[in-house]
N, CA, C and O atoms as CSV, one atom per row, in Angstrom:
chain,resi,resn,atom,element,x,y,z
A,1,MET,N,N,-1.651,-13.164,-12.518
A,1,MET,CA,C,-0.929,-11.908,-12.587
A,1,MET,C,C,0.546,-12.157,-12.899
A,1,MET,O,O,1.175,-11.342,-13.573
A,2,ASN,N,N,1.096,-13.244,-12.430
A,2,ASN,CA,C,2.503,-13.592,-12.666
A,2,ASN,C,C,3.482,-12.524,-12.189
A,2,ASN,O,O,4.521,-12.310,-12.813
A,3,ALA,N,N,3.158,-11.860,-11.098
A,3,ALA,CA,C,4.045,-10.835,-10.544
A,3,ALA,C,C,5.276,-11.494,-9.931
A,3,ALA,O,O,5.196,-12.597,-9.391
A,4,THR,N,N,6.406,-10.814,-10.019
A,4,THR,CA,C,7.644,-11.320,-9.429
A,4,THR,C,C,8.144,-10.442,-8.289
A,4,THR,O,O,9.127,-10.779,-7.628
A,5,ALA,N,N,7.469,-9.314,-8.056
A,5,ALA,CA,C,7.912,-8.413,-6.995
A,5,ALA,C,C,6.775,-7.513,-6.537
A,5,ALA,O,O,5.845,-7.213,-7.286
A,6,ALA,N,N,6.883,-7.097,-5.284
A,6,ALA,CA,C,5.994,-6.081,-4.724
A,6,ALA,C,C,6.878,-4.954,-4.231
A,6,ALA,O,O,7.886,-5.189,-3.564
A,7,HIS,N,N,6.505,-3.745,-4.555
A,7,HIS,CA,C,7.231,-2.561,-4.099
A,7,HIS,C,C,6.299,-1.799,-3.177
A,7,HIS,O,O,5.224,-1.366,-3.593
A,8,ILE,N,N,6.707,-1.635,-1.927
A,8,ILE,CA,C,5.888,-0.925,-0.954
A,8,ILE,C,C,6.507,0.440,-0.721
A,8,ILE,O,O,7.639,0.551,-0.249
A,9,TYR,N,N,5.754,1.476,-1.056
A,9,TYR,CA,C,6.204,2.856,-0.894
A,9,TYR,C,C,5.621,3.371,0.414
A,9,TYR,O,O,4.407,3.339,0.613
A,10,ILE,N,N,6.487,3.845,1.306
A,10,ILE,CA,C,6.040,4.340,2.600
A,10,ILE,C,C,6.518,5.773,2.770
A,10,ILE,O,O,7.644,6.111,2.406
A,11,ARG,N,N,5.667,6.596,3.316
A,11,ARG,CA,C,5.986,8.013,3.476
A,11,ARG,C,C,7.265,8.194,4.287
A,11,ARG,O,O,7.506,7.463,5.247
A,12,GLY,N,N,8.068,9.153,3.906
A,12,GLY,CA,C,9.367,9.381,4.516
A,12,GLY,C,C,9.330,9.712,5.989
A,12,GLY,O,O,10.247,9.356,6.729
A,13,GLU,N,N,8.276,10.393,6.427
A,13,GLU,CA,C,8.207,10.783,7.835
A,13,GLU,C,C,7.809,9.632,8.753
A,13,GLU,O,O,7.834,9.783,9.974
A,14,LEU,N,N,7.448,8.503,8.193
A,14,LEU,CA,C,7.073,7.331,8.993
A,14,LEU,C,C,8.312,6.473,9.271
A,14,LEU,O,O,8.423,5.346,8.790
A,15,ILE,N,N,9.221,7.019,10.040
A,15,ILE,CA,C,10.527,6.403,10.280
A,15,ILE,C,C,10.404,5.081,11.033
A,15,ILE,O,O,10.919,4.059,10.579
A,16,GLN,N,N,9.730,5.094,12.171
A,16,GLN,CA,C,9.581,3.875,12.973
A,16,GLN,C,C,8.786,2.816,12.210
A,16,GLN,O,O,9.121,1.631,12.241
A,17,GLU,N,N,7.736,3.254,11.529
A,17,GLU,CA,C,6.915,2.319,10.760
A,17,GLU,C,C,7.714,1.682,9.632
A,17,GLU,O,O,7.535,0.502,9.329
A,18,ALA,N,N,8.598,2.464,9.010
A,18,ALA,CA,C,9.451,1.932,7.938
A,18,ALA,C,C,10.402,0.874,8.492
A,18,ALA,O,O,10.661,-0.135,7.836
A,19,ARG,N,N,10.924,1.103,9.699
A,19,ARG,CA,C,11.793,0.108,10.340
A,19,ARG,C,C,11.030,-1.192,10.612
A,19,ARG,O,O,11.520,-2.286,10.334
A,20,HIS,N,N,9.827,-1.046,11.159
A,20,HIS,CA,C,9.012,-2.235,11.443
A,20,HIS,C,C,8.666,-2.982,10.158
A,20,HIS,O,O,8.703,-4.212,10.120
A,21,LEU,N,N,8.335,-2.244,9.119
A,21,LEU,CA,C,8.023,-2.870,7.834
A,21,LEU,C,C,9.225,-3.648,7.321
A,21,LEU,O,O,9.080,-4.781,6.861
A,22,GLN,N,N,10.415,-3.047,7.394
A,22,GLN,CA,C,11.616,-3.733,6.916
A,22,GLN,C,C,11.910,-4.976,7.746
A,22,GLN,O,O,12.312,-6.005,7.204
A,23,GLN,N,N,11.711,-4.887,9.063
A,23,GLN,CA,C,11.911,-6.065,9.918
A,23,GLN,C,C,10.962,-7.193,9.517
A,23,GLN,O,O,11.351,-8.361,9.488
A,24,THR,N,N,9.723,-6.837,9.210
A,24,THR,CA,C,8.735,-7.833,8.797
A,24,THR,C,C,9.119,-8.459,7.464
A,24,THR,O,O,8.996,-9.671,7.285
A,25,ILE,N,N,9.580,-7.643,6.534
A,25,ILE,CA,C,10.036,-8.151,5.235
A,25,ILE,C,C,11.210,-9.100,5.435
A,25,ILE,O,O,11.250,-10.178,4.843
A,26,ASP,N,N,12.174,-8.697,6.276
A,26,ASP,CA,C,13.341,-9.544,6.546
A,26,ASP,C,C,12.923,-10.888,7.155
A,26,ASP,O,O,13.459,-11.932,6.782
A,27,GLU,N,N,11.968,-10.864,8.091
A,27,GLU,CA,C,11.476,-12.100,8.703
A,27,GLU,C,C,10.806,-12.996,7.662
A,27,GLU,O,O,10.969,-14.215,7.691
A,28,ALA,N,N,10.057,-12.394,6.748
A,28,ALA,CA,C,9.384,-13.171,5.700
A,28,ALA,C,C,10.399,-13.832,4.773
A,28,ALA,O,O,10.187,-14.957,4.319
A,29,TYR,N,N,11.511,-13.132,4.487
A,29,TYR,CA,C,12.581,-13.743,3.684
A,29,TYR,C,C,13.192,-14.927,4.429
A,29,TYR,O,O,13.387,-15.994,3.846
A,30,LYS,N,N,13.495,-14.742,5.716
A,30,LYS,CA,C,14.112,-15.816,6.504
A,30,LYS,C,C,13.214,-17.047,6.595
A,30,LYS,O,O,13.704,-18.174,6.651
A,31,ALA,N,N,11.896,-16.830,6.610
A,31,ALA,CA,C,10.941,-17.940,6.692
A,31,ALA,C,C,10.612,-18.520,5.315
A,31,ALA,O,O,9.799,-19.438,5.199
A,32,ASP,N,N,11.247,-17.981,4.277
A,32,ASP,CA,C,11.010,-18.418,2.892
A,32,ASP,C,C,9.578,-18.194,2.418
A,32,ASP,O,O,9.100,-18.901,1.532
A,33,PHE,N,N,8.888,-17.206,3.007
A,33,PHE,CA,C,7.566,-16.827,2.506
A,33,PHE,C,C,7.701,-15.987,1.243
A,33,PHE,O,O,6.818,-15.995,0.385
A,34,ILE,N,N,8.805,-15.267,1.136
A,34,ILE,CA,C,9.119,-14.463,-0.047
A,34,ILE,C,C,10.581,-14.702,-0.397
A,34,ILE,O,O,11.346,-15.216,0.419
A,35,GLY,N,N,10.964,-14.327,-1.608
A,35,GLY,CA,C,12.334,-14.515,-2.058
A,35,GLY,C,C,12.417,-15.596,-3.117
A,35,GLY,O,O,11.423,-15.934,-3.761
A,36,ARG,N,N,13.607,-16.131,-3.289
A,36,ARG,CA,C,13.843,-17.162,-4.304
A,36,ARG,C,C,13.095,-18.449,-3.944
A,36,ARG,O,O,13.199,-18.942,-2.821
A,37,ASP,N,N,12.355,-18.976,-4.890
A,37,ASP,CA,C,11.553,-20.192,-4.694
A,37,ASP,C,C,10.661,-20.094,-3.457
A,37,ASP,O,O,10.554,-21.046,-2.685
A,38,ALA,N,N,10.027,-18.947,-3.277
A,38,ALA,CA,C,9.175,-18.701,-2.110
A,38,ALA,C,C,8.062,-19.734,-2.015
A,38,ALA,O,O,7.331,-19.962,-2.978
A,39,CYS,N,N,7.941,-20.345,-0.869
A,39,CYS,CA,C,6.902,-21.350,-0.603
A,39,CYS,C,C,6.885,-22.442,-1.660
A,39,CYS,O,O,5.825,-22.987,-1.970
A,40,GLY,N,N,8.047,-22.769,-2.219
A,40,GLY,CA,C,8.140,-23.825,-3.212
A,40,GLY,C,C,7.611,-23.453,-4.583
A,40,GLY,O,O,7.374,-24.324,-5.420
A,41,SER,N,N,7.424,-22.163,-4.816
A,41,SER,CA,C,6.932,-21.727,-6.125
A,41,SER,C,C,7.967,-20.806,-6.765
A,41,SER,O,O,9.146,-20.845,-6.413
A,42,ASP,N,N,7.528,-19.997,-7.685
A,42,ASP,CA,C,8.445,-19.056,-8.323
A,42,ASP,C,C,8.929,-18.010,-7.326
A,42,ASP,O,O,8.378,-17.875,-6.234
A,43,SER,N,N,9.950,-17.284,-7.711
A,43,SER,CA,C,10.515,-16.256,-6.842
A,43,SER,C,C,9.605,-15.036,-6.772
A,43,SER,O,O,8.954,-14.663,-7.748
A,44,PHE,N,N,9.579,-14.425,-5.587
A,44,PHE,CA,C,8.794,-13.212,-5.384
A,44,PHE,C,C,9.520,-12.362,-4.357
A,44,PHE,O,O,9.741,-12.800,-3.228
A,45,ASP,N,N,9.891,-11.148,-4.744
A,45,ASP,CA,C,10.620,-10.245,-3.861
A,45,ASP,C,C,9.731,-9.101,-3.397
A,45,ASP,O,O,8.792,-8.708,-4.089
A,46,VAL,N,N,10.040,-8.573,-2.220
A,46,VAL,CA,C,9.345,-7.416,-1.673
A,46,VAL,C,C,10.391,-6.360,-1.365
A,46,VAL,O,O,11.365,-6.625,-0.661
A,47,CYS,N,N,10.185,-5.165,-1.894
A,47,CYS,CA,C,11.116,-4.053,-1.700
A,47,CYS,C,C,10.394,-2.900,-1.024
A,47,CYS,O,O,9.270,-2.560,-1.393
A,48,ARG,N,N,11.035,-2.308,-0.046
A,48,ARG,CA,C,10.482,-1.147,0.639
A,48,ARG,C,C,11.145,0.102,0.088
A,48,ARG,O,O,12.366,0.143,-0.069
A,49,HIS,N,N,10.351,1.119,-0.204
A,49,HIS,CA,C,10.862,2.401,-0.688
A,49,HIS,C,C,10.335,3.492,0.233
A,49,HIS,O,O,9.140,3.551,0.520
A,50,ARG,N,N,11.235,4.355,0.696
A,50,ARG,CA,C,10.811,5.472,1.545
A,50,ARG,C,C,10.735,6.729,0.718
A,50,ARG,O,O,11.625,7.029,-0.078
A,51,GLY,N,N,9.658,7.458,0.920
A,51,GLY,CA,C,9.448,8.700,0.192
A,51,GLY,C,C,9.963,9.895,0.958
A,51,GLY,O,O,10.605,9.770,2.001
A,52,ALA,N,N,9.665,11.052,0.413
A,52,ALA,CA,C,10.090,12.308,1.028
A,52,ALA,C,C,8.911,13.058,1.625
A,52,ALA,O,O,9.030,14.234,1.970
A,53,GLY,N,N,7.778,12.387,1.747
A,53,GLY,CA,C,6.626,12.995,2.402
A,53,GLY,C,C,5.663,13.717,1.488
A,53,GLY,O,O,4.765,14.407,1.971
A,54,ALA,N,N,5.818,13.582,0.190
A,54,ALA,CA,C,4.919,14.270,-0.736
A,54,ALA,C,C,3.569,13.573,-0.766
A,54,ALA,O,O,3.502,12.365,-0.997
A,55,TYR,N,N,2.503,14.310,-0.539
A,55,TYR,CA,C,1.161,13.732,-0.502
A,55,TYR,C,C,0.758,13.148,-1.850
A,55,TYR,O,O,0.077,12.124,-1.901
A,56,ILE,N,N,1.162,13.774,-2.920
A,56,ILE,CA,C,0.749,13.374,-4.263
A,56,ILE,C,C,1.199,11.963,-4.607
A,56,ILE,O,O,0.732,11.396,-5.596
A,57,CYS,N,N,2.085,11.388,-3.824
A,57,CYS,CA,C,2.627,10.067,-4.152
A,57,CYS,C,C,1.599,8.950,-4.120
A,57,CYS,O,O,1.947,7.801,-4.394
A,58,GLY,N,N,0.359,9.242,-3.799
A,58,GLY,CA,C,-0.682,8.237,-3.896
A,58,GLY,C,C,-1.155,8.045,-5.325
A,58,GLY,O,O,-1.803,7.044,-5.631
A,59,GLU,N,N,-0.849,8.970,-6.188
A,59,GLU,CA,C,-1.247,8.891,-7.599
A,59,GLU,C,C,-0.294,7.926,-8.291
A,59,GLU,O,O,0.919,8.024,-8.106
A,60,GLU,N,N,-0.818,6.996,-9.086
A,60,GLU,CA,C,0.000,5.869,-9.548
A,60,GLU,C,C,1.185,6.254,-10.420
A,60,GLU,O,O,2.241,5.634,-10.290
A,61,THR,N,N,1.071,7.239,-11.299
A,61,THR,CA,C,2.225,7.593,-12.130
A,61,THR,C,C,3.295,8.299,-11.303
A,61,THR,O,O,4.488,8.111,-11.539
A,62,GLU,N,N,2.874,9.103,-10.344
A,62,GLU,CA,C,3.804,9.745,-9.408
A,62,GLU,C,C,4.516,8.682,-8.577
A,62,GLU,O,O,5.730,8.740,-8.383
A,63,LEU,N,N,3.764,7.735,-8.102
A,63,LEU,CA,C,4.304,6.675,-7.254
A,63,LEU,C,C,5.325,5.823,-7.995
A,63,LEU,O,O,6.384,5.518,-7.446
A,64,THR,N,N,5.031,5.438,-9.220
A,64,THR,CA,C,5.988,4.618,-9.967
A,64,THR,C,C,7.250,5.404,-10.287
A,64,THR,O,O,8.347,4.848,-10.234
A,65,ALA,N,N,7.120,6.687,-10.619
A,65,ALA,CA,C,8.302,7.509,-10.899
A,65,ALA,C,C,9.192,7.614,-9.660
A,65,ALA,O,O,10.406,7.437,-9.758
A,66,ARG,N,N,8.607,7.897,-8.503
A,66,ARG,CA,C,9.389,8.017,-7.263
A,66,ARG,C,C,10.047,6.690,-6.892
A,66,ARG,O,O,11.185,6.671,-6.425
A,67,THR,N,N,9.350,5.605,-7.095
A,67,THR,CA,C,9.902,4.288,-6.784
A,67,THR,C,C,11.115,3.990,-7.648
A,67,THR,O,O,12.034,3.298,-7.210
A,68,GLU,N,N,11.127,4.509,-8.880
A,68,GLU,CA,C,12.265,4.332,-9.783
A,68,GLU,C,C,13.375,5.341,-9.516
A,68,GLU,O,O,14.397,5.331,-10.201
A,69,GLY,N,N,13.185,6.221,-8.518
A,69,GLY,CA,C,14.202,7.207,-8.185
A,69,GLY,C,C,14.140,8.462,-9.033
A,69,GLY,O,O,15.052,9.287,-8.986
A,70,LYS,N,N,13.081,8.617,-9.803
A,70,LYS,CA,C,12.919,9.801,-10.647
A,70,LYS,C,C,12.126,10.861,-9.899
A,70,LYS,O,O,11.517,10.586,-8.865
A,71,GLN,N,N,12.143,12.081,-10.438
A,71,GLN,CA,C,11.323,13.131,-9.860
A,71,GLN,C,C,9.867,12.781,-10.131
A,71,GLN,O,O,9.471,12.534,-11.270
A,72,GLY,N,N,9.092,12.766,-9.077
A,72,GLY,CA,C,7.701,12.360,-9.224
A,72,GLY,C,C,6.819,13.480,-9.723
A,72,GLY,O,O,6.673,14.514,-9.072
A,73,ARG,N,N,6.242,13.266,-10.868
A,73,ARG,CA,C,5.256,14.194,-11.415
A,73,ARG,C,C,4.153,13.361,-12.047
A,73,ARG,O,O,4.434,12.474,-12.853
A,74,PRO,N,N,2.907,13.633,-11.696
A,74,PRO,CA,C,1.828,12.887,-12.340
A,74,PRO,C,C,1.863,13.126,-13.845
A,74,PRO,O,O,2.179,14.228,-14.292
A,75,ARG,N,N,1.543,12.109,-14.619
A,75,ARG,CA,C,1.489,12.274,-16.067
A,75,ARG,C,C,0.165,11.715,-16.574
A,75,ARG,O,O,-0.418,10.802,-15.988
A,76,LEU,N,N,-0.275,12.278,-17.649
A,76,LEU,CA,C,-1.511,11.808,-18.255
A,76,LEU,C,C,-1.228,10.567,-19.077
A,76,LEU,O,O,-0.176,10.470,-19.709
A,77,GLY,N,N,-2.151,9.620,-19.078
A,77,GLY,CA,C,-1.978,8.418,-19.882
A,77,GLY,C,C,-2.686,8.582,-21.201
A,77,GLY,O,O,-3.385,9.583,-21.365
A,78,PRO,N,N,-2.568,7.712,-22.123
A,78,PRO,CA,C,-1.737,6.533,-22.061
A,78,PRO,C,C,-0.260,6.856,-22.267
A,78,PRO,O,O,0.053,7.957,-22.720
A,79,PRO,N,N,0.643,5.961,-21.961
A,79,PRO,CA,C,0.364,4.619,-21.456
A,79,PRO,C,C,-0.027,4.663,-19.984
A,79,PRO,O,O,0.380,5.559,-19.245
A,80,PHE,N,N,-0.807,3.699,-19.581
A,80,PHE,CA,C,-1.223,3.562,-18.199
A,80,PHE,C,C,-0.328,2.544,-17.506
A,80,PHE,O,O,0.294,1.704,-18.157
A,81,ALA,N,N,-0.267,2.627,-16.172
A,81,ALA,CA,C,0.618,1.744,-15.399
A,81,ALA,C,C,0.340,0.266,-15.679
A,81,ALA,O,O,1.264,-0.548,-15.662
A,82,ALA,N,N,-0.903,-0.083,-15.934
A,82,ALA,CA,C,-1.235,-1.486,-16.206
A,82,ALA,C,C,-0.548,-1.996,-17.471
A,82,ALA,O,O,-0.349,-3.200,-17.632
A,83,ASP,N,N,-0.185,-1.074,-18.371
A,83,ASP,CA,C,0.520,-1.451,-19.603
A,83,ASP,C,C,2.017,-1.188,-19.497
A,83,ASP,O,O,2.831,-2.060,-19.802
A,84,VAL,N,N,2.375,0.018,-19.064
A,84,VAL,CA,C,3.780,0.427,-18.950
A,84,VAL,C,C,3.920,1.181,-17.631
A,84,VAL,O,O,3.603,2.367,-17.548
A,85,GLY,N,N,4.392,0.488,-16.611
A,85,GLY,CA,C,4.516,1.097,-15.295
A,85,GLY,C,C,5.939,1.070,-14.795
A,85,GLY,O,O,6.843,1.581,-15.457
A,86,LEU,N,N,6.147,0.485,-13.642
A,86,LEU,CA,C,7.450,0.427,-12.991
A,86,LEU,C,C,8.459,-0.294,-13.874
A,86,LEU,O,O,8.229,-1.427,-14.297
A,87,SER,N,N,9.565,0.362,-14.145
A,87,SER,CA,C,10.637,-0.178,-15.000
A,87,SER,C,C,10.134,-0.605,-16.374
A,87,SER,O,O,10.693,-1.510,-16.993
A,88,GLY,N,N,9.075,0.049,-16.847
A,88,GLY,CA,C,8.535,-0.243,-18.169
A,88,GLY,C,C,7.702,-1.505,-18.244
A,88,GLY,O,O,7.300,-1.922,-19.330
A,89,CYS,N,N,7.439,-2.117,-17.101
A,89,CYS,CA,C,6.667,-3.368,-17.062
A,89,CYS,C,C,5.216,-3.090,-16.670
A,89,CYS,O,O,4.934,-2.072,-16.037
A,90,PRO,N,N,4.299,-3.977,-17.035
A,90,PRO,CA,C,2.920,-3.828,-16.562
A,90,PRO,C,C,2.913,-3.801,-15.032
A,90,PRO,O,O,3.562,-4.628,-14.391
A,91,THR,N,N,2.183,-2.856,-14.452
A,91,THR,CA,C,2.224,-2.638,-13.012
A,91,THR,C,C,0.819,-2.471,-12.455
A,91,THR,O,O,0.014,-1.711,-12.994
A,92,THR,N,N,0.531,-3.178,-11.381
A,92,THR,CA,C,-0.720,-2.992,-10.656
A,92,THR,C,C,-0.404,-2.147,-9.442
A,92,THR,O,O,0.452,-2.512,-8.637
A,93,VAL,N,N,-1.084,-1.021,-9.300
A,93,VAL,CA,C,-0.876,-0.137,-8.158
A,93,VAL,C,C,-2.092,-0.274,-7.253
A,93,VAL,O,O,-3.223,-0.049,-7.684
A,94,ALA,N,N,-1.857,-0.646,-5.996
A,94,ALA,CA,C,-2.948,-0.820,-5.045
A,94,ALA,C,C,-2.557,-0.209,-3.710
A,94,ALA,O,O,-1.395,-0.260,-3.306
A,95,ASN,N,N,-3.528,0.362,-3.041
A,95,ASN,CA,C,-3.318,0.922,-1.723
A,95,ASN,C,C,-3.219,-0.230,-0.726
A,95,ASN,O,O,-4.063,-1.126,-0.729
A,96,VAL,N,N,-2.195,-0.212,0.126
A,96,VAL,CA,C,-1.983,-1.294,1.088
A,96,VAL,C,C,-3.203,-1.466,1.988
A,96,VAL,O,O,-3.574,-2.594,2.313
A,97,GLU,N,N,-3.833,-0.359,2.397
A,97,GLU,CA,C,-5.020,-0.463,3.246
A,97,GLU,C,C,-6.118,-1.276,2.555
A,97,GLU,O,O,-6.805,-2.071,3.197
A,98,THR,N,N,-6.275,-1.076,1.264
A,98,THR,CA,C,-7.284,-1.812,0.503
A,98,THR,C,C,-6.934,-3.289,0.436
A,98,THR,O,O,-7.797,-4.145,0.628
A,99,VAL,N,N,-5.677,-3.587,0.167
A,99,VAL,CA,C,-5.235,-4.979,0.072
A,99,VAL,C,C,-5.421,-5.692,1.412
A,99,VAL,O,O,-5.812,-6.859,1.447
A,100,VAL,N,N,-5.144,-5.000,2.504
A,100,VAL,CA,C,-5.234,-5.602,3.831
A,100,VAL,C,C,-6.683,-5.909,4.218
A,100,VAL,O,O,-6.947,-6.965,4.792
A,101,ILE,N,N,-7.617,-5.019,3.920
A,101,ILE,CA,C,-9.002,-5.207,4.359
A,101,ILE,C,C,-9.803,-6.111,3.425
A,101,ILE,O,O,-10.811,-6.678,3.847
A,102,ALA,N,N,-9.386,-6.260,2.182
A,102,ALA,CA,C,-10.166,-7.029,1.198
A,102,ALA,C,C,-10.488,-8.462,1.643
A,102,ALA,O,O,-11.644,-8.870,1.524
A,103,PRO,N,N,-9.527,-9.245,2.148
A,103,PRO,CA,C,-9.879,-10.611,2.568
A,103,PRO,C,C,-10.927,-10.650,3.682
A,103,PRO,O,O,-11.775,-11.543,3.702
A,104,THR,N,N,-10.876,-9.690,4.606
A,104,THR,CA,C,-11.852,-9.646,5.693
A,104,THR,C,C,-13.239,-9.328,5.155
A,104,THR,O,O,-14.227,-9.907,5.606
A,105,ILE,N,N,-13.322,-8.413,4.196
A,105,ILE,CA,C,-14.620,-8.091,3.597
A,105,ILE,C,C,-15.179,-9.311,2.870
A,105,ILE,O,O,-16.372,-9.596,2.967
A,106,VAL,N,N,-14.335,-10.025,2.149
A,106,VAL,CA,C,-14.789,-11.234,1.452
A,106,VAL,C,C,-15.268,-12.272,2.464
A,106,VAL,O,O,-16.303,-12.903,2.254
A,107,TRP,N,N,-14.533,-12.455,3.549
A,107,TRP,CA,C,-14.870,-13.452,4.558
A,107,TRP,C,C,-16.144,-13.086,5.319
A,107,TRP,O,O,-17.019,-13.928,5.517
A,108,ARG,N,N,-16.241,-11.814,5.747
A,108,ARG,CA,C,-17.388,-11.397,6.557
A,108,ARG,C,C,-18.577,-10.924,5.721
A,108,ARG,O,O,-19.714,-10.926,6.192
A,109,GLY,N,N,-18.312,-10.526,4.496
A,109,GLY,CA,C,-19.393,-10.108,3.610
A,109,GLY,C,C,-19.541,-8.602,3.502
A,109,GLY,O,O,-19.104,-7.842,4.366
A,110,GLY,N,N,-20.168,-8.202,2.418
A,110,GLY,CA,C,-20.369,-6.784,2.150
A,110,GLY,C,C,-21.228,-6.095,3.192
A,110,GLY,O,O,-20.983,-4.936,3.525
A,111,ALA,N,N,-22.242,-6.796,3.720
A,111,ALA,CA,C,-23.114,-6.192,4.731
A,111,ALA,C,C,-22.318,-5.803,5.971
A,111,ALA,O,O,-22.574,-4.761,6.573
A,112,TRP,N,N,-21.352,-6.638,6.354
A,112,TRP,CA,C,-20.497,-6.310,7.495
A,112,TRP,C,C,-19.717,-5.032,7.212
A,112,TRP,O,O,-19.628,-4.146,8.062
A,113,SER,N,N,-19.157,-4.946,6.017
A,113,SER,CA,C,-18.332,-3.798,5.660
A,113,SER,C,C,-19.128,-2.499,5.664
A,113,SER,O,O,-18.668,-1.490,6.199
A,114,VAL,N,N,-20.317,-2.520,5.073
A,114,VAL,CA,C,-21.099,-1.281,4.994
A,114,VAL,C,C,-21.765,-0.927,6.314
A,114,VAL,O,O,-22.359,0.145,6.430
A,115,SER,N,N,-21.678,-1.808,7.319
A,115,SER,CA,C,-22.242,-1.475,8.627
A,115,SER,C,C,-21.397,-0.420,9.345
A,115,SER,O,O,-21.828,0.148,10.348
A,116,PHE,N,N,-20.202,-0.164,8.831
A,116,PHE,CA,C,-19.340,0.875,9.391
A,116,PHE,C,C,-19.539,2.166,8.613
A,116,PHE,O,O,-19.974,2.142,7.462
A,117,GLY,N,N,-19.231,3.255,9.221
A,117,GLY,CA,C,-19.327,4.530,8.538
A,117,GLY,C,C,-20.699,5.157,8.704
A,117,GLY,O,O,-21.428,4.869,9.654
A,118,ARG,N,N,-21.026,6.011,7.765
A,118,ARG,CA,C,-22.289,6.737,7.816
A,118,ARG,C,C,-23.180,6.329,6.664
A,118,ARG,O,O,-22.747,5.640,5.740
A,119,GLU,N,N,-24.416,6.753,6.724
A,119,GLU,CA,C,-25.385,6.347,5.712
A,119,GLU,C,C,-24.920,6.678,4.301
A,119,GLU,O,O,-24.990,5.836,3.406
A,120,ARG,N,N,-24.449,7.891,4.103
A,120,ARG,CA,C,-24.011,8.301,2.766
A,120,ARG,C,C,-22.587,7.850,2.457
A,120,ARG,O,O,-22.180,7.852,1.295
A,121,TYR,N,N,-21.830,7.466,3.475
A,121,TYR,CA,C,-20.431,7.070,3.292
A,121,TYR,C,C,-20.167,5.760,4.027
A,121,TYR,O,O,-19.452,5.744,5.029
A,122,PRO,N,N,-20.743,4.654,3.532
A,122,PRO,CA,C,-20.555,3.379,4.224
A,122,PRO,C,C,-19.135,2.848,4.070
A,122,PRO,O,O,-18.331,3.387,3.309
A,123,CYS,N,N,-18.851,1.807,4.788
A,123,CYS,CA,C,-17.551,1.134,4.832
A,123,CYS,C,C,-16.609,1.898,5.737
A,123,CYS,O,O,-16.892,3.022,6.152
A,124,THR,N,N,-15.526,1.292,6.024
A,124,THR,CA,C,-14.550,1.911,6.910
A,124,THR,C,C,-13.229,2.044,6.188
A,124,THR,O,O,-12.975,1.345,5.207
A,125,ASN,N,N,-12.417,2.911,6.656
A,125,ASN,CA,C,-11.106,3.123,6.069
A,125,ASN,C,C,-10.098,3.154,7.200
A,125,ASN,O,O,-10.208,3.960,8.124
A,126,ALA,N,N,-9.123,2.275,7.121
A,126,ALA,CA,C,-8.036,2.342,8.091
A,126,ALA,C,C,-7.290,3.627,7.797
A,126,ALA,O,O,-6.930,3.882,6.648
A,127,GLY,N,N,-7.058,4.419,8.787
A,127,GLY,CA,C,-6.433,5.706,8.537
A,127,GLY,C,C,-5.185,5.901,9.365
A,127,GLY,O,O,-4.887,5.115,10.265
A,128,ALA,N,N,-4.473,6.940,9.055
A,128,ALA,CA,C,-3.264,7.281,9.782
A,128,ALA,C,C,-3.350,8.734,10.209
A,128,ALA,O,O,-3.838,9.584,9.465
A,129,ALA,N,N,-2.882,9.005,11.387
A,129,ALA,CA,C,-2.833,10.371,11.881
A,129,ALA,C,C,-1.389,10.672,12.257
A,129,ALA,O,O,-0.786,9.964,13.064
A,130,LEU,N,N,-0.850,11.713,11.675
A,130,LEU,CA,C,0.535,12.084,11.937
A,130,LEU,C,C,0.595,13.339,12.796
A,130,LEU,O,O,-0.305,14.178,12.749
A,131,HIS,N,N,1.644,13.460,13.568
A,131,HIS,CA,C,1.914,14.649,14.372
A,131,HIS,C,C,0.756,14.959,15.327
A,131,HIS,O,O,0.326,16.108,15.428
A,132,VAL,N,N,0.258,13.946,16.020
A,132,VAL,CA,C,-0.860,14.108,16.939
A,132,VAL,C,C,-0.308,14.404,18.326
A,132,VAL,O,O,0.552,13.681,18.829
A,133,ASN,N,N,-0.812,15.478,18.942
A,133,ASN,CA,C,-0.370,15.843,20.283
A,133,ASN,C,C,-1.291,15.288,21.361
A,133,ASN,O,O,-0.847,15.051,22.484
A,134,ALA,N,N,-2.558,15.078,21.044
A,134,ALA,CA,C,-3.517,14.552,22.006
A,134,ALA,C,C,-4.433,13.577,21.283
A,134,ALA,O,O,-4.769,13.760,20.113
A,135,VAL,N,N,-4.822,12.552,21.998
A,135,VAL,CA,C,-5.684,11.531,21.403
A,135,VAL,C,C,-6.978,11.469,22.197
A,135,VAL,O,O,-6.956,11.470,23.427
A,136,ARG,N,N,-8.113,11.414,21.492
A,136,ARG,CA,C,-9.385,11.178,22.157
A,136,ARG,C,C,-10.225,10.312,21.246
A,136,ARG,O,O,-10.132,10.394,20.021
A,137,LYS,N,N,-11.030,9.496,21.849
A,137,LYS,CA,C,-11.866,8.575,21.086
A,137,LYS,C,C,-13.049,9.337,20.505
A,137,LYS,O,O,-13.737,10.070,21.215
A,138,ILE,N,N,-13.276,9.159,19.219
A,138,ILE,CA,C,-14.422,9.775,18.556
A,138,ILE,C,C,-15.269,8.644,18.005
A,138,ILE,O,O,-14.791,7.844,17.201
A,139,LEU,N,N,-16.495,8.571,18.421
A,139,LEU,CA,C,-17.392,7.535,17.942
A,139,LEU,C,C,-18.091,8.004,16.679
A,139,LEU,O,O,-18.258,9.205,16.465
A,140,ALA,N,N,-18.498,7.069,15.849
A,140,ALA,CA,C,-19.226,7.408,14.629
A,140,ALA,C,C,-20.442,8.239,14.998
A,140,ALA,O,O,-21.199,7.873,15.898
A,141,GLY,N,N,-20.626,9.333,14.320
A,141,GLY,CA,C,-21.754,10.219,14.580
A,141,GLY,C,C,-21.414,11.366,15.510
A,141,GLY,O,O,-22.210,12.295,15.644
A,142,ASP,N,N,-20.246,11.333,16.164
A,142,ASP,CA,C,-19.852,12.410,17.070
A,142,ASP,C,C,-19.295,13.617,16.337
A,142,ASP,O,O,-19.345,14.733,16.853
A,143,ALA,N,N,-18.770,13.406,15.152
A,143,ALA,CA,C,-18.081,14.488,14.447
A,143,ALA,C,C,-19.042,15.541,13.950
A,143,ALA,O,O,-18.621,16.521,13.335
């Protein structure tokens, strides 16, 4: 892929989470896991971008526009982000939840992954709940 940077877009209302993310990024720079000559290889930077809470920002053209500081509006391709994305460069857009769970699925196998969820909707999805006033455990099949 020869990527030189990762841009992580986080929803604006996730204030505490954005702070924790930035602290983690800063620690990774200090440990030389990212940055100039990261881990003895080429340079790789990680940038955090906070949004304004717009749900549509999951769409890749909207996301790249907002990351560049432009007004985010989905656009029809071509060009597609893989050809002309962030700052006019080829861009891979991936959901962080997907990137995080992928190694575990590879390690444990597809059968492990599909053992979660329901018959028609296998696999699991790490989710987020905002503005929750009460929490209760819901087991699969209770809904």
